[in-house]
C-alpha angles and dihedrals in degrees: 000000000000117000101201098287116123120203113244114244111190142354126312120237091253093054091049093050092049090054090049092051092050092049093048092051092050092047091047091054091047090052092053090055094056114103119256105272094207090055092047092049091047091050091048090053091048091051089049091052092047091050089048091053091052091047090050089050091053092045092051092050093048097046099030089227119126120240122209117215121198121187120185138160090275101048143291138281137193122213128187123213108252135179118322094016093292121141120227123203112251124226133206126020089016097037118145114278134195130216117245089234132009114283136202118231134200128176128031110345097177128055135169105216112209097030100061120103117252094245095045108117119220131184140150128197116214123194128186118177105312094338120099134182140168129215115198140167115250127217088261089060093251123129117235134190123224120187111213114212 
């Protein structure tokens, strides 16, 4: 026989709130450990630009036609020398690209690939917020990216 005690069926409000607090603390800590998305996106764009420079270098060597590269605070573009010394905007994979956010540039922001001398140094420093990187041409005529911390 039952003596006035009812069996509990479920969680109390306090138990439920404690579980929610624990979950929110764990999720908050996990969020802090995620990499900075702005930095990751900036680095991805820099890697894309570096790869584009190396593709343009290869294309210029193969075709014998110079390629003009322009990098500015908005983005970058590749042009190929066409008839009557006019440059034409290239498309995929060297299509114009924009930065995610505005950047600051120092160094040479324009280069004609295929007409430069072998010993001519080239580098550009690119800064976005507190992130900084440098793209330069190596002695083997490849472009390399260096993240500056």
